[in-house]
N, C-alpha and C positions, 0 to 999 in steps of 0.2 A: 026211718033213720034221721040224721040230724038235721038240723036247718040249713038249709043252703043258702047263700047270696046271688045274687044274679051270675051266673056263670062260674060259681066258685065251689068245690067239695070242700065238706065241711073236714074239720081236721078228726074227728071220730071216722066220719066215714071214709077220710083215707087210710086210717090207718085199718082199719076193716077189709079192705080192700090191697093194700100192703101185705099184709098177714095173710089171706089167703091167698094172694099169689106166691107170698115166700112158701107157703105151705102143699102148694102145687109144684113147684118147682124142686121143693125137697123128695114132694110123693114120684116125680118124672124121676130123679136123681137115682132114686133107691131101686129102681125098677130097670136099671142100665143092666145087662147081660152080659156076661164073657163071649168071646169067642167058642164057637163048638170045640168042645175037645180040651177045655182050657179048666175044669173043673167049674165051682160055684155052681153047679145045677141042684135040679131038688130031686136028683133019683130018679128021674120017671115016673114019678108016684102020682102024675096028675097037674093042675093047676096049682097055681099058687095063690095064696090068700094073705093078704096083707092088713093088719088093723092099725089104725092108728087112732088116738085121743087126742083131739080139740075142742077150744070152747065153742060157746054157740056161734052163727055166722045167720044173723037174721036178712043178709043180704039173697043168700040162697048161691054167690058162688062158689064154696068150697062143695056143695052136693054136686051141681053143675060142671065140673072139674072132675071129681069123682065118677059122676055116669058117664061123661066123654071118656074119659082113662077106661074105665070097664070096657064101654063098648069095641074101643079100641085095641085092646087086649084078651077079648072073649075068649076064654079055654085057656088061656095060660096065665093069667096073673088077675085076681079081684081086688079090690080094694073095700073095707067096711071102717066105717068111721063113725068111732064110739064119742058121739056129743057130750063133752065134761059141762058142770055147770061154770057159771062163768066166773064163780067165788074162789073157784082151786086155784089161781094164779098163783 
């Protein structure tokens, strides 16, 4: 992690956490479902797997969010994270 001054978070850590938070919000938003009978379903084929790519997360926050989401939606929606190299920005 970056250098911390007493009681402060570094700009780099702030941006990492902010990016992880935004990615988590996007993940939750993409999982929103329409009410039953209004279409948008997966045809009853079983669980849906959502795969997305994102850069490295040294804090582990992204994986924690994904694991929590997968536990909450087990058997319905599962998320896979394909970690991209940091230089593909």
